[in-house]
C-alpha positions as CSV (number, residue, x, y, z in Angstrom):
1,M,-69.2,9.5,-76.8
2,N,-68.2,13.1,-76.5
3,K,-71.4,14.0,-74.8
4,F,-70.9,10.8,-72.9
5,L,-67.6,11.9,-71.8
6,D,-69.1,15.7,-71.0
7,E,-71.8,14.4,-68.6
8,L,-69.2,12.2,-67.0
9,E,-66.8,14.8,-65.7
10,K,-69.9,16.5,-63.9
11,K,-70.7,13.3,-62.0
12,N,-68.3,12.2,-59.0
13,I,-67.9,8.7,-60.1
14,G,-64.5,7.9,-59.6
15,K,-61.1,8.1,-61.3
16,V,-61.0,8.6,-65.1
17,E,-58.2,8.0,-67.6
18,K,-58.7,8.6,-71.1
19,N,-56.8,7.2,-74.2
20,V,-55.2,4.4,-72.5
21,F,-53.4,1.4,-73.8
22,L,-55.1,-1.8,-72.4
23,S,-51.9,-3.4,-72.4
24,K,-51.5,-1.5,-69.2
25,Y,-54.2,-3.4,-67.8
26,T,-53.8,-6.8,-69.0
27,T,-51.4,-9.4,-67.7
28,Y,-50.6,-10.7,-71.4
29,K,-49.5,-6.9,-71.6
30,V,-51.2,-6.6,-75.2
31,G,-54.4,-4.5,-76.3
32,G,-55.3,-1.5,-78.2
33,L,-56.4,2.0,-77.2
34,A,-59.3,2.4,-75.2
35,K,-61.4,5.7,-75.2
36,C,-61.7,5.7,-71.6
37,V,-61.0,3.3,-68.3
38,I,-63.1,4.3,-65.4
39,F,-62.8,3.2,-61.9
40,P,-66.1,3.7,-60.0
41,K,-65.6,4.7,-56.3
42,S,-68.4,2.4,-54.9
43,I,-71.3,0.3,-55.9
44,D,-73.5,3.0,-56.3
45,S,-71.2,4.7,-58.5
46,L,-71.0,1.7,-60.7
47,V,-74.8,2.0,-61.0
48,E,-74.9,5.4,-61.8
49,L,-71.9,4.8,-64.7
50,I,-73.8,1.7,-66.3
51,R,-77.0,3.9,-66.3
52,L,-75.3,6.9,-68.0
53,I,-73.8,4.1,-70.4
54,K,-77.2,3.0,-71.9
55,K,-78.4,6.3,-71.9
56,Y,-76.0,6.8,-74.6
57,N,-75.7,3.5,-75.8
58,I,-72.0,3.3,-75.4
59,K,-70.2,-0.3,-75.5
60,Y,-68.3,-1.5,-72.3
61,K,-66.5,-4.1,-70.8
62,V,-66.2,-4.5,-66.8
63,I,-62.4,-6.3,-66.2
64,G,-60.6,-7.2,-63.1
65,N,-57.1,-7.4,-63.2
66,G,-57.0,-8.5,-66.9
67,S,-55.6,-12.0,-66.0
68,N,-58.0,-13.9,-68.3
69,L,-58.5,-11.9,-70.9
70,L,-56.8,-11.4,-74.7
71,F,-58.0,-8.0,-76.1
72,S,-57.1,-7.2,-79.8
73,D,-54.6,-4.9,-80.9
74,K,-57.5,-2.4,-82.4
75,K,-58.6,0.5,-80.6
76,Y,-61.3,-0.3,-78.3
77,D,-64.4,2.4,-79.1
78,G,-65.9,2.3,-75.5
79,V,-65.7,2.3,-71.8
80,I,-63.6,-0.4,-69.8
81,I,-64.7,-0.4,-66.1
82,K,-62.5,-1.6,-63.5
83,L,-63.8,-2.7,-60.1
84,N,-60.6,-2.2,-58.2
85,N,-62.2,0.4,-55.7
86,L,-64.8,-2.1,-54.9
87,D,-62.5,-3.9,-52.5
88,N,-64.6,-4.0,-48.9
89,V,-64.2,-7.1,-47.0
90,E,-65.7,-8.3,-43.8
91,I,-65.0,-11.3,-41.9
92,I,-68.5,-12.8,-39.7
93,G,-67.4,-16.1,-38.1
94,N,-66.2,-18.5,-41.1
95,K,-67.8,-16.6,-43.5
96,I,-66.2,-13.6,-45.9
97,V,-68.0,-11.1,-47.6
98,V,-65.9,-9.6,-50.2
99,E,-66.5,-6.8,-53.0
100,A,-65.9,-8.0,-56.3
101,G,-62.6,-5.9,-57.0
102,Y,-60.8,-7.4,-53.7
103,S,-57.4,-9.7,-55.0
104,L,-57.8,-13.2,-54.9
105,V,-54.7,-13.9,-53.7
106,K,-55.0,-11.0,-51.0
107,L,-58.3,-12.7,-49.9
108,S,-56.6,-16.2,-49.7
109,M,-53.9,-14.7,-47.4
110,L,-56.4,-13.2,-45.6
111,A,-58.2,-16.5,-44.8
112,M,-54.9,-18.0,-43.7
113,K,-54.4,-15.5,-41.3
114,K,-57.6,-15.9,-39.7
115,G,-56.8,-19.7,-39.6
116,L,-59.9,-20.1,-42.3
117,T,-59.2,-23.1,-44.8
118,G,-60.9,-23.6,-48.3
119,L,-59.0,-21.0,-50.0
120,E,-55.7,-22.3,-50.7
121,F,-56.4,-23.3,-54.1
122,A,-56.6,-19.4,-55.0
123,S,-53.2,-18.1,-53.4
124,G,-51.7,-18.4,-57.2
125,I,-54.7,-17.0,-59.0
126,P,-53.9,-13.3,-60.1
127,G,-57.4,-12.2,-60.5
128,T,-60.0,-10.5,-58.7
129,V,-63.0,-12.2,-56.8
130,G,-65.3,-10.8,-59.2
131,G,-63.5,-12.4,-62.1
132,A,-62.8,-15.4,-60.1
133,V,-66.5,-15.7,-59.9
134,F,-67.5,-14.9,-63.0
135,M,-65.4,-18.0,-64.5
136,N,-65.4,-20.3,-61.7
137,A,-61.7,-19.9,-61.4
138,G,-60.0,-23.0,-59.9
139,A,-57.0,-25.3,-59.3
140,Y,-56.0,-28.1,-57.2
141,N,-59.3,-30.0,-57.8
142,S,-61.5,-27.0,-56.3
143,D,-62.7,-23.9,-57.5
144,M,-65.1,-20.6,-56.3
145,G,-68.1,-23.0,-56.3
146,Y,-67.2,-25.1,-53.5
147,I,-66.9,-21.9,-51.2
148,V,-69.3,-19.2,-52.5
149,E,-72.2,-19.6,-50.8
150,K,-74.2,-16.6,-52.4
151,V,-73.2,-13.3,-54.6
152,K,-74.6,-10.1,-55.2
153,V,-75.3,-8.9,-58.7
154,L,-76.1,-6.1,-60.6
155,T,-78.7,-7.2,-63.3
156,T,-79.3,-5.7,-66.9
157,D,-82.2,-4.0,-65.3
158,L,-79.9,-2.3,-62.8
159,E,-81.5,-4.0,-60.1
160,I,-79.1,-5.4,-57.2
161,I,-80.0,-9.3,-56.4
162,T,-78.4,-12.0,-54.9
163,L,-78.3,-15.4,-56.5
164,T,-77.6,-18.4,-54.5
165,N,-74.6,-21.1,-55.1
166,R,-77.0,-23.1,-57.0
167,E,-78.5,-20.1,-59.1
168,M,-75.2,-19.1,-59.8
169,N,-74.8,-22.7,-61.9
170,F,-70.9,-23.1,-61.1
171,H,-69.3,-25.6,-63.6
172,Y,-65.7,-26.1,-64.8
173,R,-64.8,-22.6,-65.6
174,T,-68.0,-21.3,-66.2
175,S,-71.1,-20.2,-64.4
176,F,-74.3,-18.1,-64.9
177,L,-72.2,-14.7,-65.3
178,K,-70.4,-16.2,-68.1
179,E,-73.7,-17.3,-69.2
180,H,-75.2,-14.0,-68.5
181,P,-72.2,-11.1,-69.4
182,N,-74.2,-8.5,-68.8
183,Y,-74.8,-9.0,-65.3
184,I,-72.0,-7.7,-63.1
185,C,-70.6,-9.7,-59.9
186,L,-70.6,-6.7,-56.8
187,S,-69.9,-9.1,-54.0
188,A,-69.5,-12.7,-52.8
189,T,-70.0,-14.5,-49.3
190,I,-67.5,-17.2,-49.0
191,K,-67.9,-20.1,-47.0
192,L,-64.9,-21.4,-45.3
193,K,-63.9,-23.6,-42.6
194,R,-61.9,-23.8,-39.2
195,G,-58.3,-24.9,-40.1
196,K,-54.6,-24.1,-38.4
197,K,-53.1,-21.6,-39.5
198,D,-49.5,-23.0,-39.4
199,A,-51.0,-25.9,-41.6
200,I,-52.6,-23.7,-43.9
201,S,-49.7,-21.5,-44.5
202,E,-47.2,-24.5,-44.9
203,L,-49.2,-25.5,-47.9
204,M,-49.5,-22.5,-49.5
205,K,-45.7,-21.8,-49.2
206,N,-45.4,-25.4,-50.9
207,R,-47.6,-25.0,-53.6
208,K,-45.9,-21.2,-54.3
209,K,-42.6,-23.3,-54.4
210,R,-44.0,-25.8,-57.1
211,R,-45.7,-23.0,-59.2
212,M,-42.0,-20.9,-59.0
213,E,-40.5,-24.0,-60.6
214,S,-42.9,-25.5,-63.0
215,Q,-44.6,-22.0,-64.4
216,P,-43.3,-19.4,-66.2
217,L,-44.3,-16.7,-64.0
218,E,-41.2,-14.4,-64.9
219,Y,-43.0,-13.2,-68.1
220,P,-46.3,-11.7,-68.9
221,S,-49.4,-14.3,-69.3
222,A,-52.4,-15.0,-68.7
223,G,-52.4,-18.5,-66.5
224,S,-53.2,-21.8,-68.5
225,V,-54.5,-21.2,-71.9
226,F,-57.1,-24.1,-72.4
227,R,-59.1,-26.5,-70.2
228,N,-57.9,-29.8,-69.2
229,P,-60.3,-31.8,-71.6
230,S,-61.0,-34.3,-68.8
231,A,-59.7,-35.1,-65.1
232,D,-56.9,-37.2,-66.1
233,L,-55.6,-35.9,-69.2
234,S,-54.3,-32.3,-69.0
235,A,-53.8,-30.0,-72.0
236,G,-50.4,-29.5,-70.9
237,K,-49.1,-32.5,-71.8
238,I,-51.2,-33.2,-74.6
239,I,-49.4,-30.1,-76.2
240,D,-46.1,-31.2,-74.4
241,D,-46.2,-34.8,-76.3
242,L,-46.7,-33.1,-79.7
243,G,-43.4,-31.3,-79.4
244,L,-44.8,-27.9,-79.4
245,K,-42.9,-26.2,-76.4
246,G,-40.7,-23.4,-77.5
247,L,-42.9,-22.8,-80.4
248,S,-42.7,-19.2,-81.3
249,K,-45.1,-16.6,-83.2
250,G,-43.6,-13.1,-83.5
251,G,-42.9,-12.1,-79.9
252,A,-45.4,-14.9,-78.2
253,Q,-44.1,-18.1,-77.2
254,I,-45.1,-21.7,-76.1
255,S,-43.1,-21.9,-72.3
256,T,-40.7,-24.2,-72.3
257,K,-41.4,-24.6,-68.6
258,H,-45.1,-25.4,-69.0
259,A,-46.8,-26.3,-72.1
260,N,-50.0,-24.7,-71.2
261,F,-48.8,-21.5,-70.8
262,I,-48.1,-18.7,-74.0
263,I,-45.9,-16.2,-72.5
264,N,-44.9,-12.5,-74.2
265,T,-41.4,-12.8,-74.2
266,G,-41.7,-8.6,-74.7
267,R,-42.6,-7.6,-78.2
268,A,-45.7,-9.9,-78.7
269,S,-49.0,-8.4,-80.7
270,A,-52.3,-9.5,-79.3
271,N,-52.3,-11.2,-82.8
272,D,-49.2,-13.0,-82.3
273,I,-51.2,-14.8,-78.8
274,K,-53.9,-15.3,-80.8
275,E,-52.3,-17.4,-83.9
276,L,-50.5,-19.1,-81.8
277,I,-53.4,-20.4,-79.8
278,E,-55.3,-21.2,-82.6
279,Y,-52.2,-22.8,-83.9
280,V,-52.1,-25.1,-80.9
281,Q,-55.7,-26.0,-81.1
282,K,-55.6,-27.1,-84.7
283,T,-52.6,-29.2,-84.1
284,V,-54.0,-30.8,-81.5
285,Q,-56.8,-31.4,-83.1
286,D,-55.4,-32.9,-86.4
287,N,-53.2,-35.0,-84.2
288,V,-55.1,-36.2,-81.3
289,N,-58.7,-35.5,-82.3
290,I,-59.1,-33.5,-79.4
291,E,-61.0,-29.9,-79.3
292,L,-58.9,-28.0,-76.9
293,K,-61.1,-25.3,-75.4
294,V,-59.7,-21.9,-74.6
295,E,-59.9,-20.4,-71.2
296,Q,-59.3,-17.0,-71.8
297,E,-61.7,-14.7,-73.3
298,F,-61.5,-12.9,-76.7
299,V,-62.3,-9.0,-76.5
300,N,-62.9,-6.6,-79.3
301,W,-61.8,-9.3,-82.3
302,E,-65.1,-8.7,-84.0
């Protein structure tokens, strides 16, 4: 790792932060110490960084806003790559070409201002475009798979290729990239439709009001913890019906506002959150014989 860091310092790849607690970069506000966090300044810089990482056989993880991750409290002896600087965006007619580090909420606002409809569902998802494509983020019966036309990715061989919507294999909260985590989303072409700016804006305002009323947005969380078992059966209702709202483990709590949210009340450890997730899974399995699948990714628990 020291040789890697020495060579990294000689290259102008982007900002490097050393010995950073990952609680700084996750929406749960938990996570152990990372050896370094790197912010490549461009796609070319990212390719150079991955090449260097492979040269020294360093462990690494690419993250967006950390909004769907649960890092352990252990030291992460590797490199965290954040793509915030990959944030170029271009609108061509009813299509948006946008890099992976761009905020999904910001993008939905941009689409609204340009009178483009189709991204309203994303206005409350606190992730990046790359993260949203990776997990096929969605809400309100829509997701990225409905609007993404093609995705530019970096392969394990450091080749930049383009995958079509069909090749991306979008399904409920998954995609080709989730099945091939060593591929990196670089940018996406999103195809929308013309709409009325006022109507789009009103819909987004109404949904924001509903979120404020029904979700614990005042606390650190990672959004919905579990996938809905089916289109007509919500994980939140199952958990609520079992009387688990408000249940706590250390500083982690099942929200009293929305049973499919686990919140950090201010002093939660990563282990508190994980144990609460596993307790909910076991309780649901034992009582109603349903296996709840976790939407969030567990990192550095092995």
